[in-house]
LUMSE-880049 format. One line per 4 residues: number of its first residue (from 1); their letters; for each residue x negated, y, z of N, C-alpha, C. Coordinates in steps of 0.2 Angstrom, whole numbers. Layout:
N
NUM> a> X/Y/Z/X/Y/Z/X/Y/Z; ...;
END
This chain:
464
1> mlre> -349/40/-5/-355/40/-10/-354/46/-15; -347/46/-17/-345/51/-22/-347/58/-20; -345/60/-14/-346/66/-11/-353/68/-10; -357/63/-8/-364/64/-7/-368/65/-14;
5> resv> -365/62/-19/-368/63/-25/-367/70/-28; -360/73/-27/-358/79/-29/-362/85/-25; -363/83/-18/-367/88/-14/-374/89/-17; -377/83/-19/-384/84/-21/-384/88/-28;
9> vnnf> -379/87/-32/-379/90/-39/-378/98/-37; -373/99/-32/-371/106/-31/-378/110/-28; -381/107/-24/-387/110/-21/-393/111/-26; -393/106/-31/-398/106/-36/-396/112/-41;
13> laiv> -390/113/-42/-388/119/-46/-389/125/-43; -388/126/-36/-389/132/-33/-397/134/-33; -401/129/-32/-408/130/-33/-410/132/-40; -407/129/-45/-408/132/-52/-406/139/-53;
17> evgi> -400/141/-50/-398/148/-50/-403/153/-47; -406/150/-41/-412/154/-38/-418/155/-43; -419/150/-47/-425/150/-52/-423/155/-57; -417/154/-60/-415/159/-65/-415/166/-63;
21> awls> -413/167/-56/-414/174/-54/-421/176/-53; -425/172/-51/-433/174/-51/-435/175/-58; -433/171/-63/-435/172/-70/-433/179/-72; -427/181/-71/-424/187/-73/-427/193/-70;
25> fnla> -429/192/-63/-432/198/-60/-439/199/-63; -443/194/-64/-450/195/-66/-449/197/-74; -444/195/-77/-444/197/-84/-442/205/-85; -438/207/-80/-436/214/-79/-442/218/-78;
29> lfly> -446/216/-73/-452/220/-71/-457/220/-77; -457/214/-80/-462/214/-86/-460/219/-92; -453/219/-93/-450/223/-98/-451/231/-96; -451/232/-90/-451/239/-87/-458/242/-86;
33> fghf> -462/237/-83/-469/239/-81/-474/237/-86; -473/231/-89/-478/228/-94/-482/223/-90; -480/221/-84/-484/215/-81/-479/212/-76; -481/206/-74/-476/202/-69/-478/204/-62;
37> sfik> -473/204/-58/-473/207/-51/-479/204/-47; -480/197/-47/-484/194/-43/-492/196/-44; -493/198/-51/-500/200/-53/-501/207/-50; -497/211/-50/-498/218/-49/-496/220/-41;
41> ykds> -490/218/-39/-488/219/-33/-486/213/-29; -491/212/-24/-491/206/-20/-485/206/-15; -483/212/-13/-477/212/-8/-471/212/-11; -470/211/-18/-464/210/-21/-461/203/-19;
45> iilh> -466/199/-16/-463/192/-13/-458/193/-8; -457/199/-5/-451/201/-1/-445/200/-5; -445/203/-11/-439/203/-15/-437/196/-17; -443/192/-19/-442/185/-21/-439/181/-15;
49> liia> -441/182/-9/-438/178/-4/-431/180/-3; -429/187/-4/-422/189/-3/-418/186/-8; -420/186/-14/-417/182/-20/-416/175/-18; -421/172/-16/-420/165/-14/-415/163/-9;
53> lfwf> -414/168/-4/-409/167/1/-402/169/-1; -402/175/-3/-395/177/-5/-392/174/-11; -396/172/-16/-393/169/-22/-391/162/-21; -394/159/-16/-392/152/-14/-385/153/-10;
57> llgk> -385/157/-6/-379/158/-2/-373/161/-6; -375/166/-10/-369/169/-14/-367/164/-19; -371/160/-22/-369/154/-26/-364/150/-23; -365/148/-17/-360/144/-13/-354/148/-12;
61> yfrl> -354/155/-10/-348/159/-9/-344/160/-15; -347/161/-21/-343/162/-27/-342/155/-30; -344/150/-27/-342/143/-30/-345/142/-36; -351/145/-38/-354/144/-44/-359/138/-44;
65> aqvh> -360/135/-38/-364/129/-38/-360/123/-38; -354/124/-39/-349/118/-40/-348/117/-47; -347/111/-49/-345/109/-56/-338/107/-56; -333/112/-57/-326/110/-57/-324/106/-63;
69> rsrp> -319/102/-62/-316/98/-68/-311/103/-72; -308/108/-69/-304/112/-72/-305/119/-71; -308/123/-75/-310/130/-74/-311/133/-80; -307/139/-81/-308/143/-88/-315/147/-87;
73> ysai> -318/148/-93/-325/151/-94/-324/158/-91; -318/161/-92/-317/168/-90/-318/169/-82; -315/163/-79/-316/163/-71/-323/162/-69; -327/159/-73/-334/158/-72/-338/164/-73;
77> lfnc> -336/168/-78/-339/174/-79/-338/179/-74; -332/179/-71/-330/184/-66/-334/182/-60; -335/176/-58/-339/174/-52/-346/176/-53; -349/175/-59/-356/177/-61/-356/184/-60;
81> lglv> -352/188/-62/-352/195/-62/-352/198/-54; -347/194/-50/-347/196/-43/-354/194/-40; -357/189/-41/-363/187/-38/-369/192/-40; -369/194/-46/-374/198/-49/-373/205/-46;
85> itgt> -367/208/-45/-366/215/-43/-368/215/-35; -365/210/-32/-367/209/-24/-374/208/-23; -377/203/-27/-384/202/-25/-389/208/-27; -388/211/-33/-392/217/-35/-391/223/-30;
89> silg> -385/224/-28/-384/229/-22/-388/227/-16; -389/221/-14/-393/219/-9/-400/221/-10; -402/219/-16/-409/220/-18/-411/228/-18; -406/232/-20/-407/239/-20/-408/242/-13;
93> lavl> -404/239/-8/-404/241/-1/-411/238/2; -414/233/-1/-420/230/1/-426/235/-1; -425/237/-7/-430/242/-10/-431/248/-5; -425/251/-3/-425/256/2/-428/255/9;
97> ffdl> -425/249/11/-427/247/18/-435/246/19; -438/242/14/-445/240/14/-449/246/10; -446/251/8/-450/257/5/-454/254/-1; -450/251/-5/-454/248/-11/-452/253/-17;
101> yyig> -454/259/-16/-453/265/-20/-456/264/-27; -462/261/-27/-465/260/-34/-461/255/-38; -457/251/-36/-453/247/-40/-447/250/-42; -443/254/-38/-438/258/-40/-431/255/-41;
105> fdpl> -426/258/-44/-420/255/-45/-419/253/-52; -422/257/-57/-421/256/-64/-422/248/-66; -427/245/-63/-428/238/-65/-423/233/-63; -419/235/-58/-414/231/-55/-408/231/-60;
109> iyfg> -407/236/-64/-402/236/-69/-404/231/-74; -410/231/-77/-412/226/-81/-411/219/-78; -413/218/-72/-413/212/-69/-405/209/-69; -401/214/-67/-394/212/-67/-391/210/-73;
113> lfnl> -393/213/-79/-391/211/-85/-394/204/-87; -400/204/-86/-404/197/-88/-400/191/-84; -400/193/-77/-397/187/-73/-390/185/-75; -386/190/-76/-379/189/-78/-379/185/-85;
117> tfmf> -383/187/-90/-383/183/-96/-386/176/-96; -391/175/-92/-394/169/-91/-390/164/-87; -387/167/-82/-384/162/-77/-377/160/-80; -373/165/-84/-367/163/-87/-369/158/-93;
121> gfkv> -374/159/-96/-376/155/-102/-378/148/-99; -381/147/-93/-383/141/-90/-376/137/-88; -372/141/-85/-365/138/-83/-361/135/-89; -361/139/-94/-357/137/-100/-360/130/-103;
125> iiya> -367/130/-103/-370/124/-105/-369/118/-101; -369/119/-94/-368/114/-89/-361/111/-90; -356/116/-90/-349/114/-90/-347/111/-97; -350/113/-102/-349/110/-109/-352/103/-108;
129> ffkr> -358/102/-105/-361/95/-105/-356/90/-101; -354/92/-95/-350/88/-91/-343/87/-94; -340/92/-97/-334/90/-101/-335/85/-106; -340/86/-110/-341/81/-116/-342/74/-113;
133> armh> -346/74/-107/-347/67/-104/-341/64/-102; -336/68/-99/-330/65/-96/-325/63/-102; -326/67/-108/-322/65/-113/-324/58/-116; -330/56/-115/-333/50/-118/-332/45/-112;
137> grnt> -329/46/-107/-327/41/-102/-333/40/-96; -337/45/-96/-342/45/-90/-340/51/-85; -343/50/-79/-341/54/-74/-334/55/-72; -330/50/-72/-323/50/-71/-321/48/-64;
141> raiv> -315/50/-63/-312/49/-56/-306/45/-57; -305/39/-53/-299/35/-53/-294/38/-48; -288/39/-51/-283/43/-46/-277/39/-46; -273/39/-41/-266/37/-40/-262/43/-39;
145> iigd> -256/43/-43/-251/48/-43/-245/46/-39; -243/49/-34/-237/48/-31/-232/54/-32; -226/52/-35/-222/58/-37/-215/56/-40; -211/61/-41/-205/60/-44/-205/63/-51;
149> ytaa> -200/65/-54/-200/68/-61/-204/74/-61; -205/78/-56/-209/84/-56/-216/83/-58; -218/77/-57/-225/75/-58/-227/74/-65; -222/74/-69/-223/73/-77/-227/78/-80;
153> sfie> -226/84/-78/-230/90/-80/-238/89/-79; -239/87/-73/-246/85/-71/-249/79/-75; -245/74/-76/-247/68/-79/-249/70/-87; -245/74/-90/-246/76/-97/-252/80/-97;
157> qvlk> -254/84/-92/-260/88/-92/-266/83/-92; -266/78/-87/-271/74/-86/-272/70/-93; -267/68/-96/-268/65/-103/-271/69/-108; -269/76/-108/-271/80/-113/-278/83/-112;
161> ykew> -280/84/-106/-286/87/-105/-291/82/-102; -294/78/-107/-298/72/-105/-304/74/-102; -306/81/-103/-312/83/-100/-312/84/-93; -306/83/-90/-305/83/-83/-308/77/-80;
165> gyki> -308/72/-84/-311/65/-82/-307/62/-76; -301/62/-77/-296/59/-72/-294/52/-76; -294/47/-73/-292/40/-75/-286/38/-70; -280/38/-73/-274/36/-69/-274/28/-68;
169> vsii> -275/26/-62/-275/19/-60/-268/16/-59; -264/20/-55/-257/18/-54/-253/24/-53; -246/23/-54/-241/29/-53/-236/26/-48; -235/29/-42/-230/27/-38/-224/32/-39;
173> gdev> -219/30/-42/-214/34/-44/-207/31/-45; -203/35/-48/-196/33/-49/-195/30/-56; -189/29/-58/-187/26/-65/-189/31/-70; -188/37/-69/-190/42/-74/-197/42/-77;
177> lskt> -202/41/-72/-209/41/-73/-210/34/-76; -206/29/-74/-207/22/-77/-206/22/-84; -200/25/-86/-198/24/-93/-203/28/-98; -206/34/-95/-210/38/-99/-217/36/-99;
181> ygsi> -220/34/-94/-227/32/-93/-229/25/-91; -224/21/-92/-225/14/-91/-231/11/-95; -232/14/-101/-238/11/-105/-244/14/-104; -244/19/-99/-251/23/-98/-254/20/-92;
185> apil> -250/18/-87/-253/15/-81/-247/11/-77; -249/6/-73/-244/2/-69/-240/7/-65; -233/6/-66/-228/10/-62/-226/6/-56; -227/8/-50/-226/5/-44/-219/8/-41;
189> ppdt> -215/4/-37/-209/7/-34/-211/12/-29; -206/17/-27/-207/22/-23/-209/20/-15; -207/14/-14/-208/11/-7/-215/7/-6; -219/8/-11/-225/4/-11/-230/7/-6;
193> elap> -233/2/-2/-237/4/3/-244/6/0; -246/12/2/-253/14/-1/-259/11/2; -259/9/8/-265/7/12/-268/1/8; -264/-5/7/-267/-10/3/-270/-9/-4;
197> llen> -266/-4/-7/-269/-2/-14/-275/1/-13; -276/6/-8/-283/9/-7/-288/4/-5; -287/-1/-2/-291/-6/0/-294/-11/-6; -289/-12/-10/-290/-17/-15/-292/-15/-22;
201> ktid> -292/-8/-23/-293/-5/-29/-298/1/-28; -302/2/-33/-307/8/-33/-303/14/-35; -302/18/-30/-298/24/-30/-302/30/-27; -303/36/-31/-306/42/-28/-302/47/-26;
205> evif> -296/48/-28/-291/53/-26/-284/50/-26; -280/53/-22/-273/52/-22/-269/58/-23; -265/59/-28/-262/66/-29/-254/65/-28; -251/69/-23/-244/69/-22/-241/74/-25;
209> ikek> -236/73/-29/-232/78/-32/-224/77/-32; -221/80/-27/-214/79/-27/-210/86/-26; -204/86/-28/-200/92/-27/-199/93/-20; -197/88/-16/-195/89/-9/-200/85/-5;
213> mnve> -203/88/0/-208/85/4/-205/82/10; -207/76/11/-205/72/18/-211/72/22; -211/76/28/-217/77/32/-219/70/34; -215/66/36/-218/59/39/-221/55/33;
217> even> -218/56/27/-222/52/22/-229/55/20; -229/62/20/-236/65/19/-241/63/24; -238/63/31/-243/62/36/-246/55/35; -241/50/33/-244/43/33/-249/42/27;
221> ithd> -247/46/21/-252/45/16/-259/49/17; -259/54/21/-265/58/22/-269/53/27; -265/50/32/-269/45/37/-272/40/33; -268/37/28/-271/31/24/-277/33/20;
225> csev> -277/39/17/-282/42/13/-289/43/18; -287/47/23/-293/49/28/-296/42/31; -293/37/32/-296/31/35/-301/28/31; -300/28/24/-305/25/19/-309/30/15;
229> gvif> -308/37/17/-312/42/14/-310/44/7; -304/43/5/-301/45/-1/-298/52/-1; -300/56/-6/-298/63/-7/-290/63/-8; -286/67/-4/-279/68/-5/-278/75/-7;
233> rmys> -274/76/-12/-271/82/-15/-264/82/-15; -261/88/-14/-253/88/-14/-251/94/-17; -245/94/-21/-242/100/-24/-235/100/-21; -233/106/-20/-226/107/-18/-224/114/-20;
237> pffn> -217/115/-23/-215/121/-25/-216/127/-19; -216/124/-13/-216/129/-8/-223/133/-8; -228/129/-11/-235/132/-11/-235/139/-15; -230/139/-20/-230/145/-24/-229/152/-19;
241> klks> -225/150/-14/-224/156/-9/-230/157/-4; -233/151/-2/-238/151/3/-245/154/0; -246/152/-7/-253/154/-9/-255/161/-9; -260/163/-5/-262/170/-4/-257/174/-1;
245> kahi> -251/172/1/-245/176/4/-244/175/11; -246/170/14/-244/168/21/-250/169/25; -248/171/31/-253/172/37/-249/171/43; -253/170/49/-250/169/55/-251/176/59;
249> hhyn> -245/179/61/-245/185/64/-243/184/71; -247/186/76/-245/185/83/-241/191/86; -236/189/89/-232/194/93/-233/192/101; -238/196/104/-241/194/110/-244/187/109;
253> tmpl> -241/182/112/-244/175/112/-241/170/107; -235/173/104/-231/169/99/-233/170/92; -236/164/89/-238/164/82/-232/163/77; -231/168/73/-226/167/68/-229/167/61;
257> ltia> -226/162/57/-228/162/50/-225/167/46; -229/171/43/-227/177/39/-228/176/32; -223/176/28/-223/175/20/-221/182/17; -226/184/13/-224/190/9/-226/188/1;
261> nipt> -220/189/-3/-221/187/-10/-224/192/-14; -228/197/-12/-231/202/-15/-238/202/-13; -243/205/-17/-250/205/-15/-251/209/-8; -254/206/-4/-255/209/3/-263/210/5;
265> nyla> -267/209/0/-274/210/1/-276/217/0; -276/221/6/-277/228/5/-283/230/2; -289/227/3/-295/229/0/-295/227/-7; -293/221/-9/-293/220/-16/-288/225/-20;
269> mkvk> -282/227/-17/-278/231/-21/-281/238/-21; -285/240/-16/-289/247/-17/-294/246/-22; -298/240/-23/-302/240/-28/-299/240/-35; -293/237/-35/-289/238/-42/-287/245/-43;
273> dvfd> -285/249/-38/-284/256/-39/-290/260/-41; -295/259/-38/-302/262/-40/-304/261/-47; -303/254/-49/-305/252/-55/-301/255/-61; -294/255/-59/-289/258/-64/-291/266/-65;
277> fifs> -293/269/-60/-294/276/-61/-300/278/-65; -306/274/-63/-312/275/-66/-312/273/-73; -309/267/-75/-309/264/-81/-304/268/-86; -298/271/-83/-294/275/-88/-297/281/-89;
281> flii> -301/284/-84/-305/290/-85/-310/290/-91; -314/284/-91/-319/283/-96/-316/282/-102; -310/278/-103/-307/277/-109/-305/283/-112; -302/288/-108/-299/294/-111/-305/298/-113;
285> vlas> -311/298/-110/-316/302/-112/-320/299/-118; -321/293/-118/-325/289/-123/-321/289/-130; -314/288/-129/-310/286/-134/-307/293/-137; -309/299/-135/-306/305/-137/-306/306/-144;
289> pvfv> -312/304/-148/-311/304/-155/-306/300/-158; -305/294/-155/-299/290/-158/-293/293/-157; -292/296/-151/-285/300/-149/-284/305/-155; -289/309/-156/-289/314/-161/-287/311/-168;
293> ilsl> -290/306/-170/-289/303/-177/-282/300/-177; -280/297/-172/-273/294/-172/-268/299/-172; -269/304/-168/-264/310/-168/-263/313/-175; -269/314/-178/-268/317/-185/-264/312/-190;
297> lvkf> -266/306/-189/-262/301/-193/-255/301/-192; -253/301/-186/-246/301/-184/-242/308/-186; -246/313/-185/-243/320/-187/-242/321/-194; -247/319/-198/-246/320/-206/-243/315/-210;
301> tsdg> -241/309/-207/-238/304/-211/-230/303/-209; -228/307/-204/-221/307/-203/-219/313/-199; -213/315/-200/-210/321/-196/-209/319/-189; -210/324/-184/-209/323/-177/-215/324/-173;
305> pvff> -215/324/-167/-220/325/-162/-225/319/-162; -231/320/-160/-237/315/-160/-235/310/-155; -233/312/-149/-232/307/-143/-225/306/-142; -223/300/-140/-217/298/-138/-216/297/-131;
309> kqkr> -212/301/-128/-211/301/-120/-204/298/-119; -205/293/-114/-198/289/-112/-198/288/-105; -193/288/-101/-192/287/-94/-192/280/-93; -197/278/-89/-198/271/-87/-197/270/-79;
313> vglr> -196/263/-77/-195/262/-70/-202/259/-68; -204/261/-62/-211/259/-60/-210/255/-53; -215/256/-49/-215/252/-43/-209/254/-38; -206/248/-37/-200/248/-33/-194/253/-35;
317> grkf> -194/254/-41/-188/258/-44/-190/265/-45; -196/267/-44/-198/274/-45/-198/276/-52; -195/282/-54/-195/284/-61/-201/288/-63; -203/287/-69/-209/291/-72/-208/291/-80;
321> yayk> -212/296/-83/-212/296/-90/-218/292/-93; -217/287/-97/-223/284/-100/-224/287/-107; -230/287/-109/-232/291/-115/-235/286/-120; -233/286/-126/-236/282/-132/-237/286/-138;
325> frtm> -241/284/-142/-241/287/-149/-234/285/-152; -231/290/-155/-225/289/-159/-226/284/-165; -222/279/-164/-222/274/-170/-216/273/-174; -210/277/-172/-204/277/-175/-202/284/-177;
329> vtna> -197/283/-181/-194/290/-184/-190/293/-178; -189/300/-179/-187/304/-173/-180/302/-170; -176/299/-175/-169/297/-173/-168/290/-171; -174/287/-169/-174/280/-168/-168/277/-163;
333> eelk> -167/281/-158/-162/279/-153/-155/279/-156; -154/284/-160/-147/284/-163/-146/278/-168; -152/276/-171/-151/270/-176/-151/264/-172; -153/264/-166/-153/257/-162/-147/254/-162;
337> aklm> -141/258/-161/-135/256/-160/-132/252/-166; -134/254/-172/-132/251/-178/-136/244/-179; -142/243/-176/-146/238/-177/-146/232/-171; -141/233/-166/-141/229/-161/-139/222/-163;
341> edne> -136/221/-168/-134/214/-170/-140/210/-173; -145/214/-175/-151/211/-177/-157/210/-172; -155/211/-166/-159/210/-160/-162/203/-160; -168/202/-160/-171/195/-160/-173/193/-153;
345> mdgp> -172/197/-148/-173/195/-141/-167/194/-137; -167/189/-132/-161/189/-128/-162/193/-122; -157/194/-118/-157/198/-112/-156/205/-114; -158/210/-109/-156/217/-110/-161/221/-115;
349> vfkm> -167/218/-117/-172/221/-121/-170/221/-128; -172/225/-132/-171/225/-139/-178/225/-143; -179/220/-147/-185/218/-151/-183/216/-158; -186/219/-163/-184/217/-170/-191/217/-174;
353> kndp> -193/211/-177/-199/211/-180/-200/216/-186; -195/216/-190/-195/221/-196/-191/227/-195; -192/230/-189/-188/236/-187/-189/241/-192; -183/244/-196/-184/249/-201/-186/256/-198;
357> ritk> -185/256/-192/-186/263/-188/-194/264/-188; -198/259/-188/-205/260/-187/-208/263/-194; -213/268/-193/-216/271/-198/-222/266/-200; -225/268/-206/-231/264/-209/-237/264/-204;
361> vgrf> -238/270/-201/-244/271/-197/-242/267/-190; -235/268/-188/-233/265/-182/-234/257/-182; -233/254/-188/-233/247/-188/-240/245/-187; -245/249/-189/-252/247/-188/-254/248/-181;
365> lrkt> -251/254/-178/-253/255/-171/-250/250/-166; -244/247/-168/-241/242/-164/-245/235/-165; -247/234/-171/-250/227/-171/-257/227/-168; -260/233/-167/-266/233/-164/-266/236/-156;
369> slde> -259/237/-154/-258/240/-147/-261/247/-146; -263/250/-152/-266/257/-151/-261/262/-149; -255/260/-150/-250/265/-148/-249/266/-141; -252/262/-137/-252/262/-130/-258/266/-126;
373> lpqf> -262/268/-131/-268/272/-128/-266/277/-123; -261/282/-125/-259/287/-120/-257/285/-113; -255/279/-113/-253/276/-106/-259/276/-101; -265/277/-103/-271/278/-99/-270/284/-95;
377> fnvl> -266/289/-97/-265/295/-94/-260/293/-88; -255/289/-89/-251/286/-84/-255/283/-78; -260/279/-81/-264/275/-76/-268/280/-71; -271/286/-75/-274/291/-71/-270/294/-66;
381> mgdm> -264/295/-68/-259/299/-63/-257/294/-58; -258/288/-58/-256/283/-53/-249/280/-54; -246/281/-60/-239/278/-61/-240/271/-63; -245/270/-67/-246/263/-69/-253/260/-68;
385> sivg> -254/254/-69/-261/251/-68/-263/248/-75; -269/246/-76/-272/243/-82/-268/236/-83; -267/232/-78/-264/226/-78/-258/225/-74; -252/223/-76/-246/223/-72/-240/222/-77;
389> prpp> -235/220/-74/-229/219/-78/-227/225/-82; -225/225/-88/-223/230/-92/-217/234/-89; -218/241/-89/-213/245/-86/-206/245/-90; -201/243/-88/-194/243/-91/-191/250/-91;
393> vpqe> -186/251/-96/-182/257/-96/-176/256/-91; -174/262/-88/-168/261/-83/-162/257/-85; -160/257/-91/-154/253/-94/-156/246/-93; -162/244/-95/-163/237/-94/-163/234/-87;
397> vkey> -165/239/-82/-165/237/-75/-158/236/-73; -154/240/-75/-147/239/-73/-144/233/-75; -146/229/-80/-144/223/-82/-148/217/-80; -153/218/-75/-157/213/-72/-152/209/-68;
401> erwq> -154/202/-67/-151/198/-62/-155/200/-56; -152/198/-50/-156/200/-44/-163/198/-43; -164/191/-45/-171/188/-44/-176/192/-49; -174/195/-54/-178/198/-59/-180/205/-56;
405> lrrl> -177/208/-51/-179/214/-49/-186/214/-45; -188/208/-43/-194/207/-40/-200/209/-44; -200/209/-51/-205/211/-55/-207/219/-54; -202/222/-51/-204/229/-49/-207/230/-43;
409> smkp> -209/225/-39/-213/225/-33/-220/226/-34; -222/227/-40/-229/228/-41/-230/234/-47; -235/238/-46/-236/244/-51/-236/241/-58; -232/244/-63/-232/242/-70/-239/243/-73;
413> gitc> -240/239/-78/-247/239/-81/-246/240/-89; -252/242/-92/-252/243/-99/-252/236/-103; -255/231/-99/-255/224/-102/-253/219/-97; -251/213/-99/-249/208/-94/-249/202/-97;
417> twqv> -247/197/-93/-247/190/-96/-243/189/-102; -237/192/-102/-233/192/-108/-236/194/-114; -240/200/-114/-243/203/-120/-248/198/-123; -251/194/-119/-257/190/-121/-255/183/-122;
421> sgrn> -248/181/-122/-246/174/-122/-240/173/-127; -240/178/-132/-235/177/-137/-230/183/-138; -229/187/-133/-225/193/-134/-218/192/-136; -216/194/-142/-210/193/-145/-207/186/-146;
425> dipf> -212/181/-146/-210/175/-147/-207/171/-140; -208/175/-135/-206/172/-128/-199/175/-126; -194/170/-124/-188/172/-122/-188/177/-116; -183/181/-115/-183/186/-110/-184/183/-103;
429> eewm> -180/177/-101/-180/174/-95/-187/172/-93; -190/169/-98/-197/166/-98/-202/172/-96; -201/177/-100/-205/183/-99/-204/186/-91; -198/186/-89/-197/188/-82/-201/183/-77;
433> kmdl> -201/177/-78/-204/171/-74/-211/172/-74; -214/174/-80/-221/175/-81/-224/181/-77; -220/186/-77/-221/192/-72/-221/190/-65; -216/186/-63/-216/184/-56/-222/180/-54;
437> ayid> -224/175/-59/-229/171/-58/-236/175/-57; -236/180/-61/-242/185/-60/-242/188/-53; -237/190/-51/-236/193/-44/-238/188/-39; -235/182/-39/-236/177/-34/-243/175/-34;
441> nwsl> -247/175/-40/-254/172/-40/-259/178/-41; -257/184/-40/-262/190/-41/-268/189/-38; -273/191/-42/-280/192/-39/-284/196/-44; -290/199/-41/-294/203/-46/-297/198/-52;
445> kldf> -298/192/-50/-300/187/-55/-295/186/-61; -288/186/-59/-283/185/-64/-282/191/-68; -283/197/-65/-283/203/-69/-289/203/-74; -294/201/-72/-300/201/-76/-299/196/-82;
449> vifl> -296/190/-81/-294/186/-86/-290/189/-91; -284/192/-89/-279/195/-93/-282/201/-97; -287/204/-94/-290/210/-97/-294/207/-103; -298/202/-102/-302/199/-108/-297/196/-113;
453> ktir> -292/193/-111/-287/190/-116/-284/196/-120; -283/202/-117/-280/208/-121/-285/210/-126; -291/210/-125/-296/212/-130/-295/207/-136; -295/201/-134/-294/196/-140/-288/197/-144;
457> tmlv> -282/199/-140/-276/200/-144/-276/206/-148; -280/211/-146/-280/218/-150/-284/216/-156; -290/212/-155/-294/211/-161/-290/206/-166; -286/202/-164/-282/197/-168/-277/201/-172;
461> adgh> -274/207/-168/-269/211/-170/-263/207/-172; -260/204/-167/-254/199/-168/-248/203/-165; -248/209/-163/-242/212/-161/-238/215/-166; -231/216/-164/-227/219/-169/-221/222/-165;
END
């Protein structure tokens, strides 16, 4: 019944998205031509039919017709953008194919902007409505959690994010969970049989979270759930390696599970490279007046060159020179040895909040991250990317532990998870783990989310 209800809601939302696209299309034509398409051009019904078909299918493909219980708005915006770009491109091809030259391509630009704005606004309203309803105890799902001590993190999130709408009915776990969460829900012993529990209680989902996975136990649980139509979810640390990194490769007729802990989506990586080149080129051209102003400020407020050049380590150990606006005095490296005892970071990196080597203009540039603008030239030359682990200096890499070297398996970037998550307040080892998590879970969507968070960080100016 729950699945049927969700299917009805999802199909309804997909139909609404088609209606929003129709409204955007006619509004674009009215703004461009001064009249609605049905009144002037009867054969524009072709484009309306194309919108009806493809917006419904693309809404399903980009998962926009689903109401997720846990999803950031930045991910929704990314999917809306993907749908609009893909759908508008299809409309452009239709204009050529059906020879609708009197409509042209310019109105499609207006259509894309209207559609993106209206659809994202509609999604924000819908998601906010459902989140508010769940926080007030409506549209909830009853869940059973089967786990060991590693399930504590998920339980804490369920209790914190009430907008997910999860209600814990029982926890099947060990003494660690019993001591901590005994007041939240009934704690049942690890050997509890699941089947009678599913029969006697109203349960929508079973969530399995254990550090070590027993195949026979998982098979029994999935069988019990599938028999009565209950959703089964499972987490395992092994999934961190499998997620988007595993595929079956055939050697003749022998299938082998192949796991690569680096991004292997060739097309997505090429899209990333193309975006890096185009975006860095546009930034260099459009921000050229800013480059000139900042260069003058650096030049006339302290002695020394405008730019600071430093050897960095890039993809798989490749060396290159990274460029920044100079923010320190010219003898900064000589003074560094005297300041090592004031280092506020652990590990091989040196960070100091009130570093006396930083100039007045340099402090402003660092707080706003404007000192890194010249690194767009590094991106243009292919040594760096917009988003990626920050490039270390060779001396730091020499002091890396073996597991930390994997952060060099992806092209370094101007911004990364570390820069939008606290920067200097994050311990070195945690910083390294964040970079590896970025590599393990890389996608164009993740880059888009980090890019938006970077803009917020620059506006807040919390760097130092």
